N, C-alpha and C positions, 0 to 999 in steps of 0.2 A: 370283404372289401369295406377301406375304410370312406366312410362318406362324414365330412363336417357338417350337413345337415343337421338341425337339432342337437348339435353337441353345444357345451358350454364353456366358454371360450374367457378366460382373462387376460387381458391386457393393460399396461403398466406405459405411462408417456405415448397415451393414442388421442391427445387433445391436438396434435398438428404435427406436420412429417409425417414420416413412413410408418409412423403409429395411427396414426389415422387414417392413412389408406390401409391400411392392415386391418384395422375394425370396419372400415364401410364393405371393404371386397367381402371380409367374413362374413360379415352379416347378409349380403347379397345372396349367398352359398345356402343362407338357411338357417347359419350358428346363433344362437343366442350368446350375445355381446356383454360381457362386465367390464369395465373400464375403470382402473383407479386416476385419478387426477388431482393439482394440488388448486387451481382455480375454478370454481363454481360455475361463473358464467361462461367457460369454455366448455366445463363438462355437460351442462343442459344446451349449447349449442349444437354440440358434438351427438348427444342422445338424439336431440330432434331431427337431427340430418340421419341419423342411422334406423330411426323408426319411420323415416318416407320411404326406405327402401327394405325394411324387413317387418314381419310380423312374429319376431321372436319374442321373447323375454328378453329386454336388454335394462341396463341398470350403470349405476357408477356410485364409485365409493370415492371421497373425499378423502386424503391422507397426502403427507409431503414424506416422499420416501425416503428422502435423507435423515428422516427421525425413525429411532429404533421403536420408540412409540407407537409412532401413526402404523408402520407397517405393522407392528402386535396387532394394533384396533383393525386396521384392515382387513387384515387375516381372518380375525375375528367376527367381524363383520359378515364376510364371505360366507365363512362355517356355517354361521346364523342363517343363512336364505335356504338352508336345507337342499342343497342342490349340488348334482355331481361336477368335479373338474376337470374335464375330461383334455382342455389344453392350457397350458399356462405360458404367454409371449412376454419375457423380460424384456422390453424394448427401451424404457425410459433412461436418459442419459444427459451428460453435459459437459462441456470443458469449461474450465476456467483459466482465465490468464493471470489472475494470483490468488494466491492463496487463501483458503476463505475456511472457518470452520463451523460445522454443525451445531447443532443444540447439545449433540451428544459428545462433545470435543473430537470430533474426527474430523479427517481432512475430506472437504464435501464431495471432490470428485470421484475420490473413492469409495466413501459412503455411499454416493447411488448408484455408481456405475457397477461397483461389484458387490458391497455388501448389503445393498436392499434386495439382488439376484437371489444373494445367499439364504439372507431372513427368511424373504416373504417363499421361494421356492420352499425352504425347508419346515415352514409353519402352516402350510397348507400341502404337505406329503404325502401326509394320512388320507387326505379329503382327495387326493390324485390319485392313491392307490387304491382309492374303492371305484374309479371307471373300469370299465373292462377293458379300453384302449386309451391310453393316456400319452400326452404329449408336452414336454418342455422345451423350447425354444428358445435361446440367447441370444441376444443381438452384438454381435461383438463387434471386429474392425480388423481390417489389416494392418490399421496402426499398432498392432499388438507387434509389428517388425521394426518399429521404430527402437526398441528396448532389445536389450538380452534377456537375461536370468531377471526373476521376479527380484527387485531389491529389498530384501526382508530386513535388511539393516535399516531402513529406513523406509518403511513398509508405508506412512503416512505424509512422506516429505517435507520432514520436518528441518532436514539439515541442508535438503537442497530443492527449490520448487523450479520447474522448468514444464513450461504447460503442456508440451506435447508428448515429452518425456513420460510424465505423471499420467497424462490421456493412456498413452499405449500401454502403461502397466496395469491402467484397470481394464483394455481389451487383452492383454495377455492373460488377466485375471480371469473374464469371461471364458476363455476358452479352457484354462484349467480347472475351475470351476465344472466347465460342460464333462470334463473328460471322469474327473472323481468321481461327479454324479453318476454319469451312466455306470460307472464300473459299479458302482454300491448297488444301484438298481438292476444289476444285469438279467437277475433272476424274474424280475415284474415286467408285467406286459406295459412299462411306461420305455419310451425314445428319448433321448437327451440329444439334440444338438446346437448347435451356435452357426453363426452366420455372420459375412461380411457383406454389408448392402449397397458397396461402394460409396464414392462421393456425392454426396446427394446436398442438394443446393434446398435447404432449408432453413427453419428459425432458429435450429442448434448453435448453438453459443452467442446467441444474441446478445446477453445478456451483458457477453463483454464488448465495451465500446473503445477499446483502446486502437492505437493507431496499427498496430501488428496485425490485431484481429480485421480491420479496414482493409490491411493492404494483403495481405492472405488471402480474402475473399474476395477480391477484384481480381485476382492471378488466378486463383481456381475458379472462377464462375465461369468460362467456357467450358469446362471440362466436367462439371457436375451433372449428375442425374437429377431427373424429375423425383417427386417424391413417390408418385406413383411406380417407376422405375426400379427405385430402392426398396420399394416394398415387397417386391417379386418373390425376392428369396423366403422372407416372413411369411408370408402367404402361402409358399409350396412346402415348405415345411408344416405348415400347421393343418394342412388341406390334403394334399398329394398320399394318395395309396402307395405310390413309388419310395415312400421311405418308411414303410410301416416295420420294417427290421432293420433298418439301420440307426444307431445308436452310437453317439461320442464322437460323434464327424463336426467337422467346420466347412461352410458352404459358401460357396460365392454363384451368382449367376445360375441356380437352381442344381448345384454339382459339387460333390464334393471337392476341395480344394486342400491342397497340401499347406500346412501352418507352417511358422518357424520351428526350428529344434527346439528351442526353448520351450516350447508350448504343448509340446509332448512328453516332458520331463517330470515322469509320476512322482519323482520324490518332492519335486517342488508343487506338484499340487496335492500332493499330502500335508506339505507344511502349511502351503495356504487355508486349507478346509480348519487346519489346527488353529491359526489363527485368527481366522475369520471366527471360528466358534468362541474363542476368549473373548474378541468383540465386542462380540452383539450377546453374548449369554448364551447362545443355542447351540442346539444337539450336545 
């Protein structure tokens, strides 16, 4: 029987929103929480909150996950802790209403929402394989239905930048990555699943202060979930015994849910993996 008590969990994007709710809930269940954060002050505050409700071994790693150099440093930091990695929750994400380039010359939304998942997971894969029963959980979104197939001709949106379309591509990428990785790990005791948290009223995207963002937030607010509600499926996939033998699936409200047909395209999953490998220099 799978039990999250005393499991070592690594979470990205944990200092606010559903990431924070997931970290606190899993800590209450007895898990040892390590989280990656960009802001040291926020990281210290979250660690204090976790330690108030947990007697586990909890810690944080400072890194900017839009930077491949920082991702590699963060993975090395975790490996050097000499502890197992039982559950990896890839949760960090953003939406930009204007194109922004990372230090690596990559489009930021694509870099953080997809390439960070790809790089961090692969860099820690040997560590994950060392666990007796491991899980990889990727936060995606129903926004993958905003788009059709991956736009491989403009993978970094250099020719055209439409915020919701770009975000939709990254969420489609999360599902394709999940399915490809699940296939690669099919003979291992590692499950790989992804999820849609629902439309959550958090600080997500608050760095975008233009009028479009304000209008959309005003319209959507009555329909938004709380962070606690939005985190339920993430927590479920990390902790429930009921998904021990399920892999490569997309969940919503703690249940397997259908994706768009484009998210089931194995050829696109293979192509995205190869492109991601070339862009990151990993695998």
